[in-house]
C-alpha positions in Angstrom: -21.8 -16.7 -22.3 -18.7 -14.8 -23.5 -15.3 -16.4 -23.2 -13.1 -15.2 -20.3 -9.4 -14.8 -20.4 -7.3 -16.5 -17.8 -7.0 -13.3 -15.9 -10.8 -12.9 -15.9 -11.3 -16.4 -14.8 -8.9 -15.7 -11.9 -10.9 -12.7 -11.1 -13.8 -14.9 -10.3 -12.1 -15.7 -7.0 -12.5 -12.1 -6.1 -15.8 -11.1 -4.5 -18.7 -10.3 -6.7 -18.7 -6.9 -5.2 -15.1 -6.4 -6.2 -15.8 -7.4 -9.7 -18.8 -5.0 -9.9 -16.7 -2.2 -8.5 -13.9 -2.9 -11.0 -16.4 -2.7 -13.9 -17.7 0.6 -12.6 -14.1 1.9 -12.4 -13.5 0.8 -16.0 -16.6 2.7 -17.1 -15.3 5.8 -15.3 -11.9 5.6 -16.9 -13.4 5.2 -20.3 -15.5 8.2 -19.8 -12.3 10.1 -18.9 -10.6 9.1 -22.2 -8.7 6.1 -21.0 -8.8 2.5 -22.4 -9.3 0.3 -19.3 -8.7 -3.3 -18.4 -9.1 -5.3 -15.3 -6.6 -7.7 -13.8 -3.4 -6.5 -15.5 -0.2 -8.3 -14.5 2.9 -6.2 -14.0 6.5 -7.1 -14.7 6.8 -7.7 -11.0 4.2 -10.5 -11.3 1.7 -8.5 -9.2 -1.7 -8.1 -10.7 -3.5 -4.7 -10.5 -7.2 -4.6 -10.3 -7.8 -2.0 -13.0 -5.4 -0.1 -15.3 -6.1 2.6 -17.8 -4.0 4.2 -20.5 -5.0 7.4 -22.4 -4.0 8.6 -25.8 -1.1 10.6 -24.3 0.3 7.4 -22.7 -0.7 8.4 -19.1 -1.2 5.3 -16.9 -3.7 5.0 -14.1 -3.8 2.1 -11.6 -6.8 1.6 -9.4 -6.9 -0.8 -6.5 -10.4 -1.9 -5.8 -11.3 -2.6 -2.1 -14.6 -4.4 -1.6 -14.4 -4.5 2.2 -12.4 -3.3 5.2 -11.0 -6.8 5.5 -9.8 -6.6 1.9 -8.0 -3.4 2.6 -6.5 -4.6 6.0 -5.1 -7.8 4.5 -3.5 -6.3 1.4 0.0 -5.1 1.8 1.1 -5.3 -1.8 -0.5 -2.1 -3.2 2.5 0.2 -2.5 4.5 -1.8 -5.1 2.1 -0.5 -7.8 3.1 3.2 -7.4 6.2 2.8 -9.5 4.1 1.6 -12.5 1.7 4.5 -12.9 1.3 8.2 -13.2 -1.8 8.2 -11.0 -2.9 5.8 -8.3 -6.4 5.5 -6.8 -8.3 3.4 -4.3 -11.8 2.6 -5.4 -14.5 1.7 -2.9 -18.2 1.8 -2.6 -20.2 4.6 -0.9 -20.4 2.7 2.4 -16.7 2.0 2.8 -15.1 3.9 5.8 -13.0 6.3 3.8 -10.9 7.4 6.8 -9.2 3.9 6.6 -7.6 4.8 3.3 -4.3 6.7 3.0 -5.0 10.4 2.2 -2.0 10.8 0.0 -3.5 8.7 -2.8 -6.5 9.3 -5.1 -10.0 8.1 -4.1 -12.8 6.9 -6.4 -16.3 6.0 -5.2 -17.7 3.4 -7.5 -20.7 1.2 -8.1 -21.6 -1.3 -10.9 -22.1 1.3 -13.5 -19.5 4.0 -13.0 -17.7 6.1 -10.4 -16.6 9.5 -9.3 -13.2 10.8 -8.3 -13.5 12.3 -4.8 -9.8 12.9 -4.3 -7.4 13.4 -7.2 -4.1 11.4 -7.2 -0.8 13.0 -7.1 1.3 12.8 -10.2 3.9 10.0 -9.8 5.8 11.0 -13.1 6.4 7.5 -14.5 9.8 7.4 -16.2 10.0 6.7 -20.0 11.5 3.2 -19.8 8.9 2.0 -17.3 6.1 3.7 -19.3 7.2 1.8 -22.4 7.3 -1.5 -20.5 3.9 -1.0 -18.9 2.3 0.1 -22.2 3.6 -2.8 -24.2 2.5 -5.2 -21.5 -1.0 -3.7 -21.5 -1.2 -4.0 -25.3 0.0 -7.6 -25.3 -2.4 -8.6 -22.6 -5.3 -6.9 -24.5 -4.3 -8.7 -27.7 -4.1 -12.0 -26.0 -7.5 -11.5 -24.5 -9.0 -10.5 -27.8 -7.6 -13.6 -29.5 -9.0 -15.8 -26.7 -12.4 -14.2 -27.2 -12.3 -14.6 -31.0 -10.8 -18.1 -31.1 -12.5 -20.6 -28.7 -10.0 -23.3 -29.7 -7.0 -21.3 -28.4 -8.6 -21.0 -25.0 -9.8 -24.6 -25.0 -6.4 -26.1 -25.9 -4.3 -23.4 -24.4 -2.4 -23.0 -27.6 0.3 -20.3 -27.5 
């Protein structure tokens, strides 16, 4: 079994359905030319479900909703808008879409991929914030790669 980063271990507290939808969203973003990662912590200490960055530096954040209760109890997602160029909700095909705000993008996803049903508006992330988010993404990715390549680091939490 592959090693999991701390963020991925934390993701285990999410529903299995949420994890599967996040993986499908990551596959979709990769097919669109983005590098994607789940459970990315922002400077605000909030953690987004999926983030993608493309070769031009555009940043997408996707909030995965595995159930109506998940959506109804989550009030933190509006804070993510200042950290991305595009923002989407991702749900499965059975989710009641009329619950979701129409002013944001919509992705229908499953375990293997997804489809954008409604495009996101462009939030025009400013340059300083873009740099911060991009560096944070890169550092998290590097940390996860090291943890996967070096089992001792994970075991002894060496930093």
